[in-house]
C-alpha positions in Angstrom: -18.0 -11.3 2.0 -14.6 -12.9 2.7 -12.8 -12.0 5.9 -9.1 -11.1 5.3 -8.0 -9.9 8.7 -9.6 -9.4 12.1 -7.5 -8.1 15.0 -7.8 -5.6 17.8 -6.9 -2.7 15.6 -8.9 -3.4 12.4 -11.2 -5.7 10.5 -10.6 -6.2 6.8 -12.9 -8.0 4.4 -13.3 -8.5 0.7 -16.5 -8.2 -1.3 -16.4 -9.3 -5.0 -18.9 -6.7 -6.2 -18.0 -4.5 -9.2 -14.5 -5.9 -9.7 -13.9 -6.2 -5.9 -13.6 -3.9 -2.9 -11.6 -4.3 0.3 -13.3 -2.8 3.3 -11.3 -1.8 6.4 -12.9 -0.8 9.7 -10.6 0.7 12.3 -10.5 3.5 14.9 -11.7 6.8 13.5 -8.4 8.6 13.8 -6.7 5.8 11.8 -9.4 5.8 9.2 -9.0 9.6 8.8 -5.3 9.3 8.5 -5.3 6.5 6.0 -8.0 8.1 3.9 -6.1 11.4 3.8 -2.8 9.7 2.9 -4.5 7.7 0.1 -6.0 10.8 -1.3 -2.7 12.7 -1.2 -1.0 9.7 -3.0 -3.8 9.2 -5.6 -2.2 11.5 -8.3 0.9 9.2 -8.3 -1.1 6.2 -9.3 0.6 4.0 -6.6 -2.5 3.6 -4.4 -5.8 1.9 -5.1 -9.0 3.9 -5.6 -10.5 4.8 -2.2 -13.8 5.9 -0.7 -14.6 6.8 2.9 -17.8 5.0 3.7 -18.2 6.0 7.3 -16.1 7.7 10.1 -14.4 4.3 10.9 -14.7 2.6 7.5 -13.0 3.0 4.2 -13.0 0.9 1.1 -10.3 0.5 -1.6 -10.4 -1.1 -4.9 -9.2 -4.8 -4.7 -5.8 -5.3 -6.3 -5.9 -8.5 -8.2 -2.5 -10.1 -7.8 -0.2 -10.8 -10.7 0.1 -14.4 -11.7 3.5 -16.1 -10.9 3.7 -17.3 -14.6 6.2 -15.7 -16.9 7.2 -13.2 -18.2 9.5 -12.3 -15.4 9.7 -8.8 -14.1 12.8 -6.8 -14.9 15.0 -5.5 -12.0 15.2 -2.1 -13.7 11.4 -1.9 -13.6 11.4 -2.4 -9.9 14.3 0.0 -9.3 12.7 2.8 -11.4 9.5 2.4 -9.4 11.4 2.3 -6.1 12.6 5.9 -6.9 9.2 7.0 -8.1 7.3 5.7 -5.1 9.8 7.3 -2.7 9.5 10.6 -4.6 5.7 10.4 -4.6 5.7 9.8 -0.8 8.0 12.8 -0.3 5.9 15.0 -2.7 2.8 14.1 -0.7 4.6 14.9 2.5 4.1 11.4 3.9 6.3 8.9 5.7 4.6 5.5 5.4 6.5 3.9 8.2 5.6 0.3 7.4 6.5 -0.6 3.8 6.8 -4.3 4.4 5.8 -6.8 1.7 2.3 -6.7 3.1 1.9 -3.0 2.1 3.6 -3.2 -1.3 1.5 -5.1 -3.9 2.0 -6.1 -7.5 -1.2 -6.1 -9.5 -2.1 -8.2 -12.4 -1.6 -5.1 -14.5 2.1 -5.1 -13.4 1.5 -1.9 -11.5 2.9 -1.5 -8.0 0.5 -0.4 -5.2 1.1 0.9 -1.7 -1.6 0.2 0.9 -2.1 0.4 4.7 -1.4 4.0 5.5 -3.2 3.9 8.9 -0.1 4.6 10.9 1.7 6.9 8.4 3.0 10.3 9.5 3.6 13.7 7.9 7.1 14.0 6.5 8.2 16.4 9.3 6.5 14.6 12.2 9.2 14.2 14.9 7.7 10.9 16.3 9.6 7.7 15.2 8.1 5.4 12.6 6.9 1.9 13.4 10.0 0.6 11.6 12.9 2.9 12.3 15.0 1.8 9.3 12.8 4.1 7.2 10.7 3.9 4.0 13.6 3.5 1.6 15.0 0.4 3.4 11.7 -1.3 3.7 10.5 -0.5 0.2 13.8 -1.9 -1.2 13.3 -5.0 1.0 9.7 -5.5 -0.2 10.6 -5.0 -3.9 13.4 -7.5 -3.6 10.9 -10.0 -2.2 8.5 -9.2 -5.1 11.4 -9.6 -7.6 12.3 -13.0 -6.1 8.7 -14.2 -6.2 8.3 -13.1 -9.8 11.8 -14.2 -10.9 13.0 -10.7 -11.8 15.9 -10.6 -14.2 
């Protein structure tokens, strides 16, 4: 077991069994919300495999990060997936609310993954998001950071 994060809201750890799993223990209502969102987004392919282990514990498949070595990513690849991710969120009726570079991952299979849905809301929920600029702004910001890290051309 390797501790990844431990704060007053959640504890996250990694276990390298069967290709690797990330475990996340948090308040039950956050676990329920995150599990529901991940299941709604599963058909899109933009979220890792998920299982609810207990009322306050979920586990998701570990996303092995892409190497920084070439070939570089194409900007058009990132832009296409930006639109598809936003459409998948809308189709699932979800506002993520926190699509920073910590919630948008690039796997070694060159697939983009969205994680950390604990504070997500339904599309029509009137409460403000954690980051008021909105999902489109933060997704673009995160994809630009990924593009710079992987020398997108």
